[in-house]
Residue frames as qw, qx, qy, qz and C-alpha x, y, z in Angstrom:
[[0.000, 0.885, 0.466, 0.000, 0.00, 0.00, 0.00],
 [0.301, -0.788, 0.110, 0.526, 2.84, 2.40, 0.80],
 [0.422, -0.080, 0.605, 0.670, 4.30, 1.64, -2.60],
 [0.198, 0.649, 0.642, 0.358, 1.08, 2.69, -4.33],
 [0.161, -0.931, -0.235, 0.226, 0.92, 5.93, -2.35],
 [0.375, -0.593, 0.349, 0.622, 4.49, 6.83, -3.24],
 [0.375, 0.157, 0.708, 0.578, 3.87, 5.84, -6.84],
 [0.111, 0.776, 0.592, 0.190, 0.75, 8.03, -7.08],
 [0.228, 0.640, -0.008, 0.734, 2.63, 11.16, -6.08],
 [0.561, -0.788, -0.046, -0.249, 1.90, 11.29, -2.37],
 [0.247, 0.622, -0.630, 0.395, 4.90, 11.64, -0.15],
 [0.798, -0.329, -0.494, 0.101, 5.68, 9.06, 2.39],
 [0.451, -0.889, 0.063, -0.041, 6.80, 10.21, 5.84],
 [0.821, -0.271, 0.220, 0.451, 10.23, 8.57, 5.36],
 [0.540, 0.492, 0.230, 0.643, 11.08, 10.74, 2.35],
 [0.129, -0.910, -0.073, -0.388, 10.17, 13.92, 4.21],
 [0.708, -0.679, 0.133, 0.139, 12.32, 12.85, 7.15],
 [0.784, 0.018, 0.248, 0.569, 15.29, 12.12, 4.87],
 [0.311, 0.728, 0.194, 0.579, 14.90, 15.50, 3.20],
 [0.378, -0.905, 0.026, -0.191, 15.00, 17.25, 6.58],
 [0.814, -0.429, 0.203, 0.334, 18.14, 15.31, 7.53],
 [0.653, 0.334, 0.243, 0.635, 19.92, 16.36, 4.32],
 [0.029, 0.868, 0.118, 0.481, 18.92, 20.00, 4.89],
 [0.605, -0.791, 0.089, 0.005, 20.21, 19.88, 8.46],
 [0.828, -0.169, 0.226, 0.485, 23.53, 18.40, 7.30],
 [0.487, 0.539, 0.208, 0.655, 24.09, 21.08, 4.65],
 [0.204, -0.918, -0.056, -0.335, 23.35, 23.86, 7.13],
 [0.742, -0.625, 0.141, 0.197, 26.03, 22.49, 9.44],
 [0.792, 0.218, 0.171, 0.544, 28.66, 22.74, 6.68],
 [0.194, 0.853, 0.011, 0.484, 28.83, 26.53, 6.72],
 [0.578, 0.004, -0.449, 0.682, 31.58, 27.96, 8.89],
 [0.274, -0.809, -0.371, 0.365, 31.24, 30.43, 11.69],
 [0.243, 0.966, 0.032, 0.079, 32.08, 34.06, 10.99],
 [0.369, -0.807, 0.433, 0.160, 35.50, 33.99, 12.66],
 [0.691, -0.114, 0.641, 0.315, 36.72, 30.97, 10.73],
 [0.578, 0.662, 0.411, 0.244, 35.48, 32.31, 7.43],
 [0.043, 0.990, -0.133, -0.002, 37.18, 35.67, 8.05],
 [0.533, -0.595, 0.555, 0.233, 40.40, 33.86, 8.96],
 [0.694, 0.188, 0.613, 0.328, 40.30, 31.77, 5.77],
 [0.388, 0.881, 0.234, 0.138, 39.53, 34.88, 3.75],
 [0.176, -0.929, 0.310, 0.104, 42.53, 36.70, 5.26],
 [0.645, -0.322, 0.628, 0.293, 44.82, 33.72, 4.68],
 [0.644, 0.483, 0.523, 0.281, 43.70, 33.51, 1.06],
 [0.210, 0.974, 0.066, 0.056, 44.10, 37.24, 0.52],
 [0.296, -0.830, 0.443, 0.164, 47.61, 37.35, 1.94],
 [0.695, -0.082, 0.643, 0.311, 48.69, 34.24, 0.05],
 [0.544, 0.699, 0.397, 0.239, 47.43, 35.82, -3.16],
 [0.010, -0.990, 0.136, 0.033, 49.23, 39.06, -2.29],
 [0.512, -0.594, 0.565, 0.257, 52.48, 37.25, -1.61],
 [0.700, 0.217, 0.610, 0.302, 52.19, 35.24, -4.81],
 [0.402, 0.868, 0.247, 0.158, 51.47, 38.32, -6.91],
 [0.150, -0.943, 0.288, 0.078, 54.32, 40.30, -5.38],
 [0.645, -0.352, 0.616, 0.284, 56.70, 37.37, -5.81],
 [0.660, 0.480, 0.504, 0.284, 55.73, 37.04, -9.47],
 [0.223, 0.968, 0.052, 0.106, 56.22, 40.77, -10.05],
 [0.364, -0.807, 0.435, 0.167, 59.59, 40.76, -8.31],
 [0.708, -0.062, 0.620, 0.332, 60.74, 37.83, -10.45],
 [0.532, 0.717, 0.375, 0.252, 59.57, 39.62, -13.59],
 [0.033, -0.988, 0.152, 0.011, 61.49, 42.72, -12.48],
 [0.570, -0.570, 0.541, 0.240, 64.60, 40.70, -11.76],
 [0.686, 0.185, 0.612, 0.349, 64.52, 39.00, -15.16],
 [0.104, -0.302, 0.289, 0.903, 64.06, 42.34, -16.89],
 [0.082, 0.441, 0.811, 0.375, 60.67, 41.47, -18.37],
 [0.156, -0.870, -0.468, -0.006, 58.85, 44.13, -16.36],
 [0.420, -0.015, -0.074, 0.904, 60.06, 47.71, -16.50],
 [0.090, -0.817, -0.430, -0.373, 58.59, 51.08, -15.65],
 [0.029, 0.595, -0.285, 0.751, 58.67, 54.03, -13.29],
 [0.087, 0.004, -0.799, 0.595, 58.28, 53.97, -9.55],
 [0.487, 0.112, 0.217, -0.839, 54.71, 55.28, -9.80],
 [0.718, 0.148, -0.508, -0.452, 53.83, 52.38, -12.08],
 [0.426, 0.079, -0.862, 0.264, 55.22, 49.93, -9.53],
 [0.184, 0.050, 0.580, -0.792, 53.15, 51.53, -6.78],
 [0.652, 0.158, -0.104, -0.734, 50.07, 51.18, -8.98],
 [0.638, 0.160, -0.735, -0.167, 50.92, 47.54, -9.70],
 [0.191, 0.014, -0.837, 0.513, 51.25, 46.76, -5.98],
 [0.391, 0.115, 0.339, -0.848, 47.94, 48.52, -5.34],
 [0.702, 0.162, -0.389, -0.574, 46.21, 46.47, -8.06],
 [0.502, 0.100, -0.852, 0.112, 47.61, 43.24, -6.62],
 [0.010, 0.060, 0.727, -0.684, 46.36, 44.12, -3.15],
 [0.534, 0.143, 0.081, -0.829, 42.92, 45.10, -4.48],
 [0.698, 0.125, -0.610, -0.353, 42.56, 41.79, -6.33],
 [0.360, 0.065, -0.856, 0.365, 43.68, 39.99, -3.18],
 [0.210, 0.085, 0.558, -0.798, 41.23, 41.75, -0.89],
 [0.654, 0.135, -0.223, -0.710, 38.42, 41.11, -3.39],
 [0.652, 0.102, -0.743, -0.113, 39.25, 37.39, -3.45],
 [0.204, 0.034, -0.799, 0.565, 39.62, 37.18, 0.33],
 [0.386, 0.107, 0.371, -0.838, 36.30, 38.88, 1.05],
 [0.692, 0.142, -0.437, -0.557, 34.62, 36.75, -1.63],
 [0.527, 0.068, -0.837, 0.131, 35.93, 33.59, 0.06],
 [0.003, 0.034, 0.685, -0.728, 34.89, 34.79, 3.52],
 [0.537, 0.125, 0.084, -0.830, 31.41, 35.70, 2.34],
 [0.695, 0.137, -0.592, -0.384, 30.98, 32.40, 0.50],
 [0.446, 0.052, -0.847, 0.285, 32.13, 30.33, 3.47],
 [0.107, -0.019, 0.580, -0.807, 30.11, 32.13, 6.13],
 [0.055, 0.444, 0.893, 0.036, 26.69, 31.59, 4.61],
 [0.034, 0.804, 0.593, 0.045, 23.74, 33.84, 5.30],
 [0.114, -0.975, -0.039, 0.189, 25.39, 37.07, 6.46],
 [0.813, 0.111, 0.180, 0.542, 28.33, 36.83, 4.09],
 [0.272, 0.812, 0.078, 0.511, 28.42, 40.52, 3.22],
 [0.453, -0.868, 0.130, -0.155, 29.24, 41.39, 6.82],
 [0.820, -0.392, 0.313, 0.275, 32.09, 38.90, 7.15],
 [0.691, 0.443, 0.234, 0.521, 33.49, 39.80, 3.76],
 [0.054, 0.904, -0.007, 0.425, 33.57, 43.46, 4.73],
 [0.643, -0.729, 0.234, 0.003, 35.24, 42.60, 8.05],
 [0.869, 0.014, 0.260, 0.420, 37.85, 40.63, 6.09],
 [0.457, 0.693, 0.116, 0.545, 38.62, 43.72, 3.99],
 [0.272, -0.910, 0.115, -0.291, 38.94, 45.94, 7.05],
 [0.794, -0.517, 0.286, 0.146, 41.26, 43.49, 8.80],
 [0.792, 0.314, 0.207, 0.481, 43.34, 43.10, 5.63],
 [0.216, 0.840, 0.007, 0.498, 43.77, 46.86, 5.50],
 [0.507, -0.822, 0.197, -0.168, 44.66, 47.17, 9.20],
 [0.877, -0.268, 0.288, 0.276, 47.20, 44.33, 9.07],
 [0.675, 0.502, 0.170, 0.514, 48.74, 45.69, 5.88],
 [0.016, 0.897, -0.089, 0.432, 49.15, 49.18, 7.36],
 [0.694, -0.677, 0.246, -0.021, 50.62, 47.68, 10.55],
 [0.873, 0.011, 0.262, 0.412, 53.18, 45.67, 8.54],
 [0.449, 0.708, 0.100, 0.537, 53.97, 48.76, 6.47],
 [0.299, -0.903, 0.137, -0.276, 54.44, 50.79, 9.66],
 [0.830, -0.455, 0.265, 0.183, 56.82, 48.15, 11.06],
 [0.781, 0.228, 0.267, 0.517, 58.89, 48.17, 7.87],
 [0.343, 0.648, 0.160, 0.661, 58.82, 51.85, 6.90],
 [0.308, -0.211, -0.440, 0.816, 58.48, 53.49, 10.30],
 [0.112, 0.588, 0.384, -0.703, 56.76, 56.87, 10.42],
 [0.093, 0.276, -0.489, -0.822, 56.58, 57.21, 6.62],
 [0.204, 0.337, 0.918, 0.049, 53.37, 55.17, 6.40],
 [0.201, 0.780, 0.490, -0.334, 51.17, 58.27, 6.09],
 [0.103, -0.537, 0.348, 0.762, 53.26, 59.84, 3.35],
 [0.119, 0.077, 0.833, 0.535, 51.64, 57.86, 0.50],
 [0.431, -0.158, -0.336, -0.822, 48.14, 57.82, -0.85],
 [0.032, 0.045, 0.915, -0.399, 46.58, 56.24, 2.22],
 [0.473, 0.316, 0.367, -0.736, 43.09, 57.64, 1.67],
 [0.617, 0.391, -0.425, -0.534, 42.84, 56.40, -1.90],
 [0.333, 0.217, -0.917, 0.027, 44.20, 53.03, -0.92],
 [0.184, 0.106, 0.795, -0.568, 41.84, 52.69, 2.04],
 [0.569, 0.360, 0.160, -0.722, 38.74, 53.70, 0.09],
 [0.609, 0.373, -0.567, -0.411, 39.52, 51.43, -2.85],
 [0.183, 0.155, -0.950, 0.200, 40.35, 48.51, -0.54],
 [0.326, 0.207, 0.677, -0.627, 37.06, 48.90, 1.34],
 [0.616, 0.403, -0.110, -0.668, 35.14, 49.23, -1.93],
 [0.508, 0.318, -0.767, -0.227, 36.69, 46.05, -3.32],
 [0.015, 0.019, -0.930, 0.368, 36.02, 44.15, -0.10],
 [0.485, 0.295, 0.412, -0.712, 32.40, 45.27, -0.18],
 [0.629, 0.411, -0.383, -0.536, 32.07, 44.19, -3.80],
 [0.354, 0.242, -0.904, 0.009, 33.65, 40.82, -3.08],
 [0.184, 0.076, 0.805, -0.559, 31.41, 40.36, -0.06],
 [0.598, 0.344, 0.166, -0.705, 28.25, 41.15, -2.02],
 [0.637, 0.398, -0.539, -0.382, 29.19, 38.88, -4.92],
 [0.279, 0.236, -0.915, 0.173, 30.30, 36.08, -2.60],
 [0.466, -0.054, 0.545, -0.695, 27.14, 36.05, -0.50],
 [0.003, 0.138, 0.971, 0.195, 25.21, 32.84, -0.89],
 [0.511, -0.151, -0.165, -0.830, 21.58, 33.10, -1.79],
 [0.187, 0.027, 0.916, -0.353, 19.49, 31.05, 0.63],
 [0.380, -0.233, -0.635, -0.631, 16.37, 29.52, -0.88],
 [0.295, -0.023, 0.636, -0.713, 13.33, 29.66, 1.37]]
């Protein structure tokens, strides 16, 4: 009799229970906000290091040449791509409120980068284009967070 009911299009209670179990398991796969921000930061800094290493190798081999302002722009582009990717990853991993965690990833990336720059350069950190760099970094992290946010079906 249960076979006929399932065959006729009526749902059996076992199928509904299995569907709820699968939904519960997929909801448990999303990471908490702190872990997703950490993974986003790790990804962003690995991408930054890889991009800077590639550019330094290209400079050393003589393939890349230009003025100092062009190098500053290149480093800024690498960091913007990195912060976009890191906030995208954080937003994708966190789940429902991904935009918030992606934006937090961008802010922490910026703070850590300025702290490292202050340790290396000393008091000259505020001599560059800090406002342009901060605004563009926050804009890219917001864009990455919005694009990385998962859409939850209800």
